[in-house]
N, CA, C and O atoms as CSV, one atom per row, in Angstrom:
chain,resi,resn,atom,element,x,y,z
A,1,UNK,N,N,17.697,-16.951,-2.149
A,1,UNK,CA,C,18.900,-16.654,-3.078
A,1,UNK,C,C,20.089,-16.777,-2.619
A,1,UNK,O,O,20.053,-16.898,-1.394
A,2,UNK,N,N,21.148,-16.801,-3.048
A,2,UNK,CA,C,22.255,-18.402,-3.026
A,2,UNK,C,C,23.009,-16.499,-2.650
A,2,UNK,O,O,22.623,-15.481,-3.224
A,3,UNK,N,N,23.917,-16.558,-1.749
A,3,UNK,CA,C,25.298,-15.883,-1.528
A,3,UNK,C,C,26.157,-16.427,-1.724
A,3,UNK,O,O,26.222,-17.477,-1.085
A,4,UNK,N,N,27.689,-16.038,-2.956
A,4,UNK,CA,C,28.781,-16.827,-3.018
A,4,UNK,C,C,29.523,-15.850,-1.708
A,4,UNK,O,O,28.824,-14.893,-1.375
A,5,UNK,N,N,30.986,-16.022,-0.876
A,5,UNK,CA,C,31.678,-15.725,-0.534
A,5,UNK,C,C,32.828,-16.022,-0.065
A,5,UNK,O,O,33.279,-16.853,0.724
A,6,UNK,N,N,33.456,-14.685,-1.076
A,6,UNK,CA,C,35.143,-15.469,-2.228
A,6,UNK,C,C,35.962,-15.482,-0.667
A,6,UNK,O,O,35.729,-14.718,0.269
A,7,UNK,N,N,36.947,-16.557,-0.711
A,7,UNK,CA,C,37.756,-17.205,-0.500
A,7,UNK,C,C,38.258,-16.014,0.969
A,7,UNK,O,O,38.247,-15.833,2.186
A,8,UNK,N,N,38.587,-15.579,-0.144
A,8,UNK,CA,C,39.253,-13.683,1.279
A,8,UNK,C,C,38.304,-13.623,2.064
A,8,UNK,O,O,38.436,-14.155,3.166
A,9,UNK,N,N,37.267,-13.062,1.773
A,9,UNK,CA,C,35.779,-13.176,3.433
A,9,UNK,C,C,35.896,-14.131,4.129
A,9,UNK,O,O,35.878,-13.772,5.307
A,10,UNK,N,N,36.037,-15.441,3.994
A,10,UNK,CA,C,35.305,-15.887,4.773
A,10,UNK,C,C,35.207,-16.123,6.344
A,10,UNK,O,O,36.164,-15.526,6.838
A,11,UNK,N,N,34.666,-16.568,7.060
A,11,UNK,CA,C,35.186,-16.546,8.698
A,11,UNK,C,C,36.310,-17.582,9.384
A,11,UNK,O,O,36.219,-18.809,9.401
A,12,UNK,N,N,37.497,-16.694,9.996
A,12,UNK,CA,C,38.702,-17.934,10.522
A,12,UNK,C,C,38.624,-17.074,12.072
A,12,UNK,O,O,38.651,-15.944,12.562
A,13,UNK,N,N,38.494,-18.695,12.449
A,13,UNK,CA,C,38.138,-18.133,14.115
A,13,UNK,C,C,38.579,-19.782,14.661
A,13,UNK,O,O,38.253,-20.901,14.264
A,14,UNK,N,N,39.788,-19.119,16.143
A,14,UNK,CA,C,39.082,-20.735,16.906
A,14,UNK,C,C,39.272,-20.301,18.132
A,14,UNK,O,O,39.248,-19.076,18.245
A,15,UNK,N,N,39.481,-21.010,19.234
A,15,UNK,CA,C,39.474,-21.315,20.444
A,15,UNK,C,C,39.505,-22.764,21.242
A,15,UNK,O,O,38.682,-23.614,21.580
A,16,UNK,N,N,41.098,-22.529,21.358
A,16,UNK,CA,C,41.443,-23.959,21.930
A,16,UNK,C,C,42.051,-24.497,23.421
A,16,UNK,O,O,43.272,-24.502,23.578
A,17,UNK,N,N,41.440,-24.804,24.157
A,17,UNK,CA,C,41.942,-25.233,24.999
A,17,UNK,C,C,43.101,-26.827,25.195
A,17,UNK,O,O,43.681,-27.484,24.330
A,18,UNK,N,N,43.063,-26.949,26.402
A,18,UNK,CA,C,44.019,-28.429,26.752
A,18,UNK,C,C,43.327,-29.287,27.978
A,18,UNK,O,O,43.023,-28.963,29.127
A,19,UNK,N,N,43.230,-30.297,27.375
A,19,UNK,CA,C,42.452,-30.616,28.783
A,19,UNK,C,C,43.318,-31.195,29.210
A,19,UNK,O,O,42.798,-32.296,29.390
A,20,UNK,N,N,44.656,-31.302,29.634
A,20,UNK,CA,C,45.187,-32.045,30.520
A,20,UNK,C,C,46.660,-31.546,30.670
A,20,UNK,O,O,47.379,-31.382,29.685
A,21,UNK,N,N,47.000,-31.355,31.726
A,21,UNK,CA,C,48.073,-30.872,32.976
A,21,UNK,C,C,49.629,-30.735,31.681
A,21,UNK,O,O,49.223,-31.406,30.733
A,22,UNK,N,N,50.589,-30.381,31.426
A,22,UNK,CA,C,51.153,-30.126,30.878
A,22,UNK,C,C,52.264,-30.472,31.852
A,22,UNK,O,O,52.943,-29.482,32.125
A,23,UNK,N,N,52.689,-31.707,32.519
A,23,UNK,CA,C,53.923,-31.487,33.632
A,23,UNK,C,C,54.949,-31.765,32.552
A,23,UNK,O,O,54.461,-31.914,31.432
A,24,UNK,N,N,56.380,-31.875,32.657
A,24,UNK,CA,C,58.280,-31.619,31.665
A,24,UNK,C,C,57.514,-31.791,30.664
A,24,UNK,O,O,57.480,-32.905,30.142
A,25,UNK,N,N,56.680,-30.674,30.137
A,25,UNK,CA,C,56.422,-30.174,28.318
A,25,UNK,C,C,57.880,-29.772,28.224
A,25,UNK,O,O,57.962,-28.960,29.145
A,26,UNK,N,N,58.573,-29.815,27.904
A,26,UNK,CA,C,59.944,-29.751,27.707
A,26,UNK,C,C,59.924,-29.257,25.926
A,26,UNK,O,O,59.948,-30.031,24.970
A,27,UNK,N,N,59.857,-27.277,25.870
A,27,UNK,CA,C,60.530,-27.542,24.102
A,27,UNK,C,C,59.477,-28.117,22.966
A,27,UNK,O,O,59.675,-28.406,21.786
A,28,UNK,N,N,58.232,-28.172,23.808
A,28,UNK,CA,C,57.392,-29.090,22.413
A,28,UNK,C,C,55.945,-27.716,22.480
A,28,UNK,O,O,55.583,-26.889,23.317
A,29,UNK,N,N,55.383,-28.223,20.746
A,29,UNK,CA,C,54.290,-27.538,20.499
A,29,UNK,C,C,52.903,-28.645,21.375
A,29,UNK,O,O,52.663,-29.849,21.462
A,30,UNK,N,N,52.262,-27.298,21.897
A,30,UNK,CA,C,50.615,-28.021,22.652
A,30,UNK,C,C,50.253,-28.065,21.704
A,30,UNK,O,O,50.485,-27.427,20.677
A,31,UNK,N,N,49.481,-29.028,22.014
A,31,UNK,CA,C,48.665,-29.929,21.044
A,31,UNK,C,C,47.007,-29.217,21.569
A,31,UNK,O,O,47.005,-30.153,22.369
A,32,UNK,N,N,46.219,-28.779,21.734
A,32,UNK,CA,C,44.547,-27.958,21.897
A,32,UNK,C,C,44.319,-29.569,21.732
A,32,UNK,O,O,44.851,-30.337,20.931
A,33,UNK,N,N,43.541,-29.776,22.556
A,33,UNK,CA,C,42.304,-30.922,22.537
A,33,UNK,C,C,41.281,-30.516,22.129
A,33,UNK,O,O,40.631,-30.758,21.112
A,34,UNK,N,N,41.062,-29.505,23.445
A,34,UNK,CA,C,39.474,-29.132,24.076
A,34,UNK,C,C,39.219,-27.772,22.667
A,34,UNK,O,O,39.681,-26.632,22.708
A,35,UNK,N,N,38.379,-28.361,21.561
A,35,UNK,CA,C,37.936,-27.610,20.485
A,35,UNK,C,C,36.542,-26.657,20.926
A,35,UNK,O,O,35.397,-26.942,20.576
A,36,UNK,N,N,36.902,-25.528,21.730
A,36,UNK,CA,C,35.395,-24.787,21.633
A,36,UNK,C,C,34.587,-24.063,20.030
A,36,UNK,O,O,33.463,-23.993,19.531
A,37,UNK,N,N,35.552,-23.773,19.812
A,37,UNK,CA,C,35.459,-23.039,18.039
A,37,UNK,C,C,36.901,-23.005,17.117
A,37,UNK,O,O,38.089,-22.717,17.256
A,38,UNK,N,N,35.765,-23.603,15.873
A,38,UNK,CA,C,36.941,-24.368,14.899
A,38,UNK,C,C,36.914,-23.447,13.661
A,38,UNK,O,O,37.655,-23.717,12.716
A,39,UNK,N,N,36.009,-22.256,13.612
A,39,UNK,CA,C,35.126,-21.534,12.176
A,39,UNK,C,C,36.201,-21.751,10.730
A,39,UNK,O,O,36.778,-20.704,10.435
A,40,UNK,N,N,36.456,-22.682,10.023
A,40,UNK,CA,C,37.668,-22.583,8.568
A,40,UNK,C,C,37.834,-23.555,8.642
A,40,UNK,O,O,37.843,-24.347,7.699
A,41,UNK,N,N,38.068,-23.866,10.083
A,41,UNK,CA,C,38.793,-25.735,10.169
A,41,UNK,C,C,40.734,-25.528,9.856
A,41,UNK,O,O,41.563,-26.337,9.439
A,42,UNK,N,N,40.843,-24.271,10.230
A,42,UNK,CA,C,42.531,-23.909,10.154
A,42,UNK,C,C,43.026,-24.577,11.018
A,42,UNK,O,O,44.035,-25.104,10.551
A,43,UNK,N,N,42.791,-25.001,12.587
A,43,UNK,CA,C,43.332,-25.027,13.515
A,43,UNK,C,C,43.801,-26.493,13.785
A,43,UNK,O,O,42.722,-26.986,14.112
A,44,UNK,N,N,44.650,-27.441,13.856
A,44,UNK,CA,C,44.917,-28.496,13.395
A,44,UNK,C,C,44.640,-29.701,15.230
A,44,UNK,O,O,45.286,-29.051,16.051
A,45,UNK,N,N,44.271,-30.468,15.697
A,45,UNK,CA,C,44.625,-31.040,16.830
A,45,UNK,C,C,45.434,-31.583,16.970
A,45,UNK,O,O,46.079,-31.325,17.986
A,46,UNK,N,N,45.982,-32.785,15.972
A,46,UNK,CA,C,46.637,-33.608,15.767
A,46,UNK,C,C,48.061,-32.746,16.020
A,46,UNK,O,O,48.945,-33.039,16.825
A,47,UNK,N,N,48.034,-31.753,15.225
A,47,UNK,CA,C,49.652,-30.840,15.410
A,47,UNK,C,C,49.923,-30.048,16.505
A,47,UNK,O,O,50.926,-30.084,17.218
A,48,UNK,N,N,48.856,-29.251,16.598
A,48,UNK,CA,C,48.733,-28.184,17.624
A,48,UNK,C,C,48.763,-26.624,17.029
A,48,UNK,O,O,48.647,-25.589,17.686
A,49,UNK,N,N,48.975,-26.780,15.426
A,49,UNK,CA,C,49.223,-25.422,14.305
A,49,UNK,C,C,47.973,-24.929,13.414
A,49,UNK,O,O,47.045,-25.651,13.050
A,50,UNK,N,N,48.085,-23.964,13.216
A,50,UNK,CA,C,47.485,-23.132,12.152
A,50,UNK,C,C,47.581,-22.569,11.600
A,50,UNK,O,O,48.144,-21.483,11.736
A,51,UNK,N,N,47.027,-23.053,10.579
A,51,UNK,CA,C,47.788,-23.238,8.975
A,51,UNK,C,C,46.451,-21.679,8.109
A,51,UNK,O,O,45.243,-21.472,7.999
A,52,UNK,N,N,47.449,-21.181,7.825
A,52,UNK,CA,C,46.707,-19.260,7.487
A,52,UNK,C,C,45.908,-19.846,6.320
A,52,UNK,O,O,46.198,-21.042,6.314
A,53,UNK,N,N,45.178,-19.632,5.481
A,53,UNK,CA,C,44.082,-20.299,5.003
A,53,UNK,C,C,43.878,-19.042,4.444
A,53,UNK,O,O,43.623,-19.471,3.319
A,54,UNK,N,N,43.809,-18.158,4.353
A,54,UNK,CA,C,43.116,-17.073,3.571
A,54,UNK,C,C,44.495,-15.682,4.123
A,54,UNK,O,O,44.695,-15.455,5.316
A,55,UNK,N,N,45.196,-15.004,3.096
A,55,UNK,CA,C,45.433,-13.771,3.637
A,55,UNK,C,C,45.071,-13.147,3.680
A,55,UNK,O,O,44.292,-12.639,2.873
A,56,UNK,N,N,45.653,-12.575,5.297
A,56,UNK,CA,C,44.726,-11.116,5.741
A,56,UNK,C,C,45.895,-11.195,7.346
A,56,UNK,O,O,46.891,-11.745,7.814
A,57,UNK,N,N,44.849,-10.210,7.613
A,57,UNK,CA,C,46.033,-9.942,9.756
A,57,UNK,C,C,44.646,-10.341,10.672
A,57,UNK,O,O,43.424,-10.206,10.621
A,58,UNK,N,N,45.429,-10.776,11.319
A,58,UNK,CA,C,44.876,-11.988,12.731
A,58,UNK,C,C,45.474,-11.560,13.821
A,58,UNK,O,O,46.637,-11.203,14.009
A,59,UNK,N,N,44.412,-11.643,14.638
A,59,UNK,CA,C,44.739,-12.050,16.232
A,59,UNK,C,C,44.930,-13.117,16.666
A,59,UNK,O,O,44.036,-13.949,16.511
A,60,UNK,N,N,45.901,-13.417,17.222
A,60,UNK,CA,C,46.280,-14.313,18.374
A,60,UNK,C,C,46.189,-14.248,20.179
A,60,UNK,O,O,47.056,-13.649,20.815
A,61,UNK,N,N,45.370,-14.739,20.656
A,61,UNK,CA,C,45.777,-14.750,21.840
A,61,UNK,C,C,45.843,-15.823,22.843
A,61,UNK,O,O,45.202,-16.834,22.557
A,62,UNK,N,N,46.461,-15.818,23.924
A,62,UNK,CA,C,46.749,-17.393,24.682
A,62,UNK,C,C,47.175,-17.301,25.523
A,62,UNK,O,O,48.092,-16.481,25.472
A,63,UNK,N,N,47.014,-17.803,26.596
A,63,UNK,CA,C,47.587,-17.601,28.091
A,63,UNK,C,C,47.950,-19.094,28.965
A,63,UNK,O,O,47.820,-20.202,28.445
A,64,UNK,N,N,48.312,-18.923,30.048
A,64,UNK,CA,C,48.401,-20.218,30.650
A,64,UNK,C,C,48.663,-19.863,32.393
A,64,UNK,O,O,48.900,-18.761,32.886
A,65,UNK,N,N,48.551,-20.976,32.980
A,65,UNK,CA,C,48.724,-20.764,34.339
A,65,UNK,C,C,49.991,-21.713,35.320
A,65,UNK,O,O,50.594,-22.559,34.660
A,66,UNK,N,N,50.119,-21.672,35.808
A,66,UNK,CA,C,51.472,-22.405,36.421
A,66,UNK,C,C,51.035,-23.317,37.320
A,66,UNK,O,O,49.811,-23.279,37.438
A,67,UNK,N,N,51.577,-24.129,38.004
A,67,UNK,CA,C,50.708,-25.262,38.624
A,67,UNK,C,C,51.304,-24.492,40.238
A,67,UNK,O,O,51.249,-23.263,40.194
A,68,UNK,N,N,51.873,-25.111,41.669
A,68,UNK,CA,C,51.383,-24.607,42.694
A,68,UNK,C,C,53.293,-25.023,42.635
A,68,UNK,O,O,54.041,-25.458,41.760
A,69,UNK,N,N,53.473,-24.570,44.161
A,69,UNK,CA,C,54.883,-24.232,44.314
A,69,UNK,C,C,56.016,-24.818,43.098
A,69,UNK,O,O,56.223,-25.833,42.433
A,70,UNK,N,N,56.617,-23.344,43.323
A,70,UNK,CA,C,57.224,-23.434,42.365
A,70,UNK,C,C,57.845,-23.887,40.591
A,70,UNK,O,O,58.915,-24.314,40.158
A,71,UNK,N,N,56.323,-23.462,39.873
A,71,UNK,CA,C,56.051,-23.963,38.725
A,71,UNK,C,C,56.271,-23.418,37.476
A,71,UNK,O,O,55.446,-22.537,37.235
A,72,UNK,N,N,57.089,-23.610,36.565
A,72,UNK,CA,C,56.942,-21.793,35.274
A,72,UNK,C,C,56.232,-22.767,34.309
A,72,UNK,O,O,56.415,-23.982,34.240
A,73,UNK,N,N,55.393,-22.012,33.580
A,73,UNK,CA,C,55.066,-22.264,32.627
A,73,UNK,C,C,55.041,-21.041,31.203
A,73,UNK,O,O,54.170,-20.262,30.817
A,74,UNK,N,N,56.176,-21.291,30.804
A,74,UNK,CA,C,56.632,-20.685,29.035
A,74,UNK,C,C,55.903,-21.088,27.970
A,74,UNK,O,O,55.837,-22.189,27.424
A,75,UNK,N,N,55.306,-19.951,27.717
A,75,UNK,CA,C,54.284,-20.084,26.247
A,75,UNK,C,C,54.942,-19.578,25.157
A,75,UNK,O,O,54.571,-18.410,25.271
A,76,UNK,N,N,55.498,-19.583,24.383
A,76,UNK,CA,C,56.246,-18.961,22.977
A,76,UNK,C,C,55.157,-18.928,21.732
A,76,UNK,O,O,54.848,-20.040,21.305
A,77,UNK,N,N,54.686,-18.056,21.251
A,77,UNK,CA,C,53.613,-18.486,19.317
A,77,UNK,C,C,55.288,-17.968,18.794
A,77,UNK,O,O,56.204,-17.274,19.236
A,78,UNK,N,N,54.987,-18.798,17.583
A,78,UNK,CA,C,55.491,-18.819,16.584
A,78,UNK,C,C,55.042,-18.458,15.573
A,78,UNK,O,O,53.836,-18.212,15.549
A,79,UNK,N,N,55.550,-18.351,14.805
A,79,UNK,CA,C,55.600,-17.979,12.973
A,79,UNK,C,C,56.118,-18.581,12.401
A,79,UNK,O,O,57.318,-18.694,12.649
A,80,UNK,N,N,55.652,-19.180,11.516
A,80,UNK,CA,C,56.583,-19.954,10.427
A,80,UNK,C,C,57.531,-20.517,11.025
A,80,UNK,O,O,58.566,-20.562,10.361
A,81,UNK,N,N,57.581,-21.060,12.243
A,81,UNK,CA,C,59.643,-20.872,12.798
A,81,UNK,C,C,60.129,-20.875,13.806
A,81,UNK,O,O,60.686,-21.572,14.653
A,82,UNK,N,N,59.467,-18.924,13.291
A,82,UNK,CA,C,59.848,-18.382,14.463
A,82,UNK,C,C,59.455,-17.494,15.470
A,82,UNK,O,O,58.560,-16.679,15.245
A,83,UNK,N,N,60.249,-17.581,16.998
A,83,UNK,CA,C,59.680,-17.324,18.806
A,83,UNK,C,C,59.597,-15.565,17.914
A,83,UNK,O,O,60.468,-15.034,17.223
A,84,UNK,N,N,58.082,-14.997,18.326
A,84,UNK,CA,C,57.979,-14.058,18.315
A,84,UNK,C,C,57.301,-13.171,20.013
A,84,UNK,O,O,57.887,-12.152,20.376
A,85,UNK,N,N,56.281,-13.627,20.731
A,85,UNK,CA,C,56.410,-13.348,21.637
A,85,UNK,C,C,55.821,-14.103,22.650
A,85,UNK,O,O,54.860,-14.805,22.335
A,86,UNK,N,N,56.327,-14.096,24.162
A,86,UNK,CA,C,56.090,-15.050,24.859
A,86,UNK,C,C,55.286,-14.465,25.825
A,86,UNK,O,O,55.015,-13.265,25.792
A,87,UNK,N,N,54.556,-15.838,27.384
A,87,UNK,CA,C,53.900,-15.170,28.007
A,87,UNK,C,C,54.661,-16.665,29.050
A,87,UNK,O,O,55.257,-17.701,28.757
A,88,UNK,N,N,54.266,-16.088,30.164
A,88,UNK,CA,C,54.980,-16.838,31.204
A,88,UNK,C,C,54.370,-16.473,32.137
A,88,UNK,O,O,53.836,-15.366,32.206
A,89,UNK,N,N,54.327,-17.879,33.567
A,89,UNK,CA,C,53.561,-17.568,34.927
A,89,UNK,C,C,54.611,-18.208,35.872
A,89,UNK,O,O,54.886,-19.393,35.683
A,90,UNK,N,N,55.095,-17.668,36.665
A,90,UNK,CA,C,55.829,-18.456,37.337
A,90,UNK,C,C,55.522,-18.618,39.103
A,90,UNK,O,O,55.833,-17.870,40.029
A,91,UNK,N,N,54.870,-19.771,39.088
A,91,UNK,CA,C,53.766,-19.482,40.582
A,91,UNK,C,C,54.570,-18.457,42.359
A,91,UNK,O,O,54.238,-17.663,43.240
A,92,UNK,N,N,56.402,-19.750,41.592
A,92,UNK,CA,C,57.124,-18.590,42.765
A,92,UNK,C,C,57.508,-19.209,44.263
A,92,UNK,O,O,58.701,-19.201,44.567
A,93,UNK,N,N,56.728,-19.641,45.026
A,93,UNK,CA,C,56.900,-21.363,45.694
A,93,UNK,C,C,55.807,-21.047,46.429
A,93,UNK,O,O,55.773,-21.839,47.371
A,94,UNK,N,N,54.677,-20.110,46.488
A,94,UNK,CA,C,53.544,-20.337,47.005
A,94,UNK,C,C,52.445,-21.192,46.827
A,94,UNK,O,O,52.318,-21.591,45.669
A,95,UNK,N,N,51.659,-21.569,47.592
A,95,UNK,CA,C,50.499,-22.377,47.230
A,95,UNK,C,C,49.807,-21.872,46.565
A,95,UNK,O,O,48.737,-22.479,46.607
A,96,UNK,N,N,49.747,-20.769,45.691
A,96,UNK,CA,C,48.196,-20.398,44.572
A,96,UNK,C,C,49.032,-20.708,43.302
A,96,UNK,O,O,50.028,-21.426,43.223
A,97,UNK,N,N,48.661,-20.294,42.727
A,97,UNK,CA,C,49.170,-20.320,41.038
A,97,UNK,C,C,48.600,-19.021,40.004
A,97,UNK,O,O,47.529,-18.417,40.036
A,98,UNK,N,N,49.964,-18.852,38.951
A,98,UNK,CA,C,50.168,-17.526,38.330
A,98,UNK,C,C,49.705,-17.756,37.119
A,98,UNK,O,O,50.002,-18.861,36.665
A,99,UNK,N,N,48.816,-16.783,36.180
A,99,UNK,CA,C,48.056,-17.005,35.213
A,99,UNK,C,C,48.915,-15.636,34.383
A,99,UNK,O,O,49.400,-14.739,35.074
A,100,UNK,N,N,49.037,-15.606,32.752
A,100,UNK,CA,C,49.834,-15.037,32.040
A,100,UNK,C,C,49.205,-15.115,31.002
A,100,UNK,O,O,48.603,-16.153,30.725
A,101,UNK,N,N,49.197,-13.916,30.097
A,101,UNK,CA,C,48.449,-14.433,28.666
A,101,UNK,C,C,49.537,-13.270,27.919
A,101,UNK,O,O,50.361,-12.462,28.347
A,102,UNK,N,N,48.966,-13.740,26.380
A,102,UNK,CA,C,49.477,-11.747,25.666
A,102,UNK,C,C,48.526,-12.614,24.759
A,102,UNK,O,O,47.813,-13.601,24.941
A,103,UNK,N,N,48.970,-11.456,23.260
A,103,UNK,CA,C,47.941,-11.156,22.469
A,103,UNK,C,C,48.784,-10.749,21.137
A,103,UNK,O,O,49.767,-10.061,21.414
A,104,UNK,N,N,48.621,-11.012,19.813
A,104,UNK,CA,C,49.698,-10.535,18.706
A,104,UNK,C,C,48.343,-10.022,17.483
A,104,UNK,O,O,47.114,-10.092,17.466
A,105,UNK,N,N,49.095,-9.660,16.840
A,105,UNK,CA,C,48.297,-9.355,15.335
A,105,UNK,C,C,49.540,-9.876,14.987
A,105,UNK,O,O,50.580,-9.929,15.644
A,106,UNK,N,N,49.120,-10.489,13.149
A,106,UNK,CA,C,49.728,-10.442,12.566
A,106,UNK,C,C,49.670,-10.876,10.964
A,106,UNK,O,O,49.092,-11.910,10.628
A,107,UNK,N,N,50.203,-10.153,10.170
A,107,UNK,CA,C,50.025,-10.876,8.664
A,107,UNK,C,C,51.011,-11.408,8.203
A,107,UNK,O,O,52.241,-11.381,8.175
A,108,UNK,N,N,49.654,-12.174,7.652
A,108,UNK,CA,C,49.888,-13.764,7.262
A,108,UNK,C,C,49.099,-13.574,5.772
A,108,UNK,O,O,48.360,-12.683,5.352
A,109,UNK,N,N,49.673,-15.007,5.090
A,109,UNK,CA,C,49.699,-15.314,3.976
A,109,UNK,C,C,49.434,-16.748,4.068
A,109,UNK,O,O,49.876,-17.511,4.927
A,110,UNK,N,N,48.555,-17.071,2.946
A,110,UNK,CA,C,48.230,-18.406,2.609
A,110,UNK,C,C,49.209,-19.444,3.409
A,110,UNK,O,O,50.411,-19.352,3.158
A,111,UNK,N,N,48.919,-20.105,4.046
A,111,UNK,CA,C,49.949,-21.183,4.031
A,111,UNK,C,C,50.884,-21.051,5.558
A,111,UNK,O,O,50.868,-22.097,6.207
A,112,UNK,N,N,51.635,-19.961,6.150
A,112,UNK,CA,C,51.727,-19.352,7.074
A,112,UNK,C,C,51.259,-20.092,7.584
A,112,UNK,O,O,50.279,-20.686,7.134
A,113,UNK,N,N,52.120,-20.473,9.413
A,113,UNK,CA,C,51.749,-21.283,10.558
A,113,UNK,C,C,52.558,-20.887,11.347
A,113,UNK,O,O,53.749,-20.579,11.307
A,114,UNK,N,N,51.233,-20.949,12.609
A,114,UNK,CA,C,51.444,-20.448,13.784
A,114,UNK,C,C,51.106,-21.556,14.389
A,114,UNK,O,O,50.184,-22.316,14.095
A,115,UNK,N,N,52.271,-21.680,15.690
A,115,UNK,CA,C,51.970,-23.056,16.938
A,115,UNK,C,C,52.030,-22.011,18.588
A,115,UNK,O,O,51.566,-20.887,18.782
A,116,UNK,N,N,52.723,-22.854,19.471
A,116,UNK,CA,C,52.318,-22.002,20.760
A,116,UNK,C,C,53.498,-23.105,21.350
A,116,UNK,O,O,53.288,-24.311,21.227
A,117,UNK,N,N,54.687,-22.628,21.963
A,117,UNK,CA,C,55.149,-24.180,22.447
A,117,UNK,C,C,56.429,-23.268,24.065
A,117,UNK,O,O,56.949,-22.204,24.401
A,118,UNK,N,N,56.255,-24.812,24.504
A,118,UNK,CA,C,56.550,-24.505,25.623
A,118,UNK,C,C,58.029,-24.532,25.796
A,118,UNK,O,O,58.740,-25.100,24.967
A,119,UNK,N,N,58.521,-23.929,26.857
A,119,UNK,CA,C,59.635,-24.066,27.036
A,119,UNK,C,C,60.408,-24.814,28.140
A,119,UNK,O,O,59.688,-25.683,28.632
A,120,UNK,N,N,61.352,-24.776,28.563
A,120,UNK,CA,C,61.894,-25.830,29.375
A,120,UNK,C,C,61.556,-25.764,31.122
A,120,UNK,O,O,61.239,-24.843,31.875
A,121,UNK,N,N,61.751,-26.922,31.271
A,121,UNK,CA,C,60.861,-26.676,32.491
A,121,UNK,C,C,59.765,-26.036,32.734
A,121,UNK,O,O,59.772,-25.431,33.805
A,122,UNK,N,N,58.194,-25.908,31.694
A,122,UNK,CA,C,57.363,-26.309,31.759
A,122,UNK,C,C,56.823,-27.250,32.802
A,122,UNK,O,O,57.266,-28.385,32.976
A,123,UNK,N,N,55.293,-26.408,33.864
A,123,UNK,CA,C,54.584,-27.105,34.260
A,123,UNK,C,C,52.934,-26.307,34.221
A,123,UNK,O,O,52.640,-26.017,35.381
A,124,UNK,N,N,52.034,-25.969,33.425
A,124,UNK,CA,C,50.460,-25.695,33.015
A,124,UNK,C,C,49.788,-26.462,33.415
A,124,UNK,O,O,49.765,-27.693,33.385
A,125,UNK,N,N,49.205,-25.727,33.814
A,125,UNK,CA,C,47.544,-26.245,34.202
A,125,UNK,C,C,46.843,-26.309,32.930
A,125,UNK,O,O,46.756,-25.362,32.149
A,126,UNK,N,N,46.282,-27.619,32.733
A,126,UNK,CA,C,44.905,-27.536,31.744
A,126,UNK,C,C,43.531,-27.358,31.817
A,126,UNK,O,O,43.113,-26.849,32.857
A,127,UNK,N,N,42.617,-27.700,30.835
A,127,UNK,CA,C,41.408,-26.509,30.753
A,127,UNK,C,C,40.708,-26.059,32.556
A,127,UNK,O,O,40.605,-26.535,33.686
A,128,UNK,N,N,40.404,-24.902,31.801
A,128,UNK,CA,C,40.145,-23.670,31.146
A,128,UNK,C,C,41.275,-23.059,30.882
A,128,UNK,O,O,41.308,-22.297,29.915
A,129,UNK,N,N,42.288,-23.239,31.580
A,129,UNK,CA,C,43.452,-21.880,32.036
A,129,UNK,C,C,44.223,-22.117,30.949
A,129,UNK,O,O,44.774,-21.018,30.889
A,130,UNK,N,N,44.754,-22.849,29.880
A,130,UNK,CA,C,45.325,-23.151,28.827
A,130,UNK,C,C,45.165,-22.841,27.540
A,130,UNK,O,O,45.441,-23.733,26.737
A,131,UNK,N,N,44.770,-21.757,27.103
A,131,UNK,CA,C,43.834,-21.915,25.467
A,131,UNK,C,C,44.821,-21.004,24.434
A,131,UNK,O,O,45.780,-20.285,24.714
A,132,UNK,N,N,44.388,-21.226,23.523
A,132,UNK,CA,C,44.953,-20.335,22.245
A,132,UNK,C,C,43.533,-19.877,21.319
A,132,UNK,O,O,42.438,-20.429,21.422
A,133,UNK,N,N,43.788,-18.993,20.612
A,133,UNK,CA,C,42.474,-18.370,19.872
A,133,UNK,C,C,42.787,-17.125,19.458
A,133,UNK,O,O,43.256,-16.156,20.054
A,134,UNK,N,N,42.385,-17.343,18.107
A,134,UNK,CA,C,43.116,-16.757,17.128
A,134,UNK,C,C,41.766,-16.564,15.769
A,134,UNK,O,O,40.990,-17.470,15.464
A,135,UNK,N,N,41.790,-14.672,14.908
A,135,UNK,CA,C,40.876,-14.737,14.054
A,135,UNK,C,C,41.015,-14.084,12.938
A,135,UNK,O,O,42.048,-13.416,12.974
A,136,UNK,N,N,40.495,-13.986,12.054
A,136,UNK,CA,C,41.321,-12.889,10.629
A,136,UNK,C,C,40.384,-11.813,11.504
A,136,UNK,O,O,39.502,-12.143,12.298
A,137,UNK,N,N,40.854,-10.209,11.112
A,137,UNK,CA,C,40.318,-9.554,11.457
A,137,UNK,C,C,39.663,-8.165,10.299
A,137,UNK,O,O,38.940,-7.276,10.749
């Protein structure tokens, strides 16, 4: 038996991470190159951008880890060019690392774009600490 799934009901979900340390990665889109899941192929590793394939409500989460000795890792989620929420880890001068994360629920239309972009003076550790996930609910 063949079951047809409409465009609006297909599975859209991704989890990606960066395999490199983002040192002096100032005001740039994070291009997560380690793909753990990309159902629906809506996340593009070349651009670091998720492009919405079907209208609906989506959940996005992202996490960062600052490096040791006074390093900051700022990461803001952008929707169509507008910065919405920030996660910021600031190591603060000791010999430890700090993790930050955030979550956003967002109603999106076909073609809307979402990405994570760093701030100024950013130093983020790579895999598995700096990641980005999204899925349609």
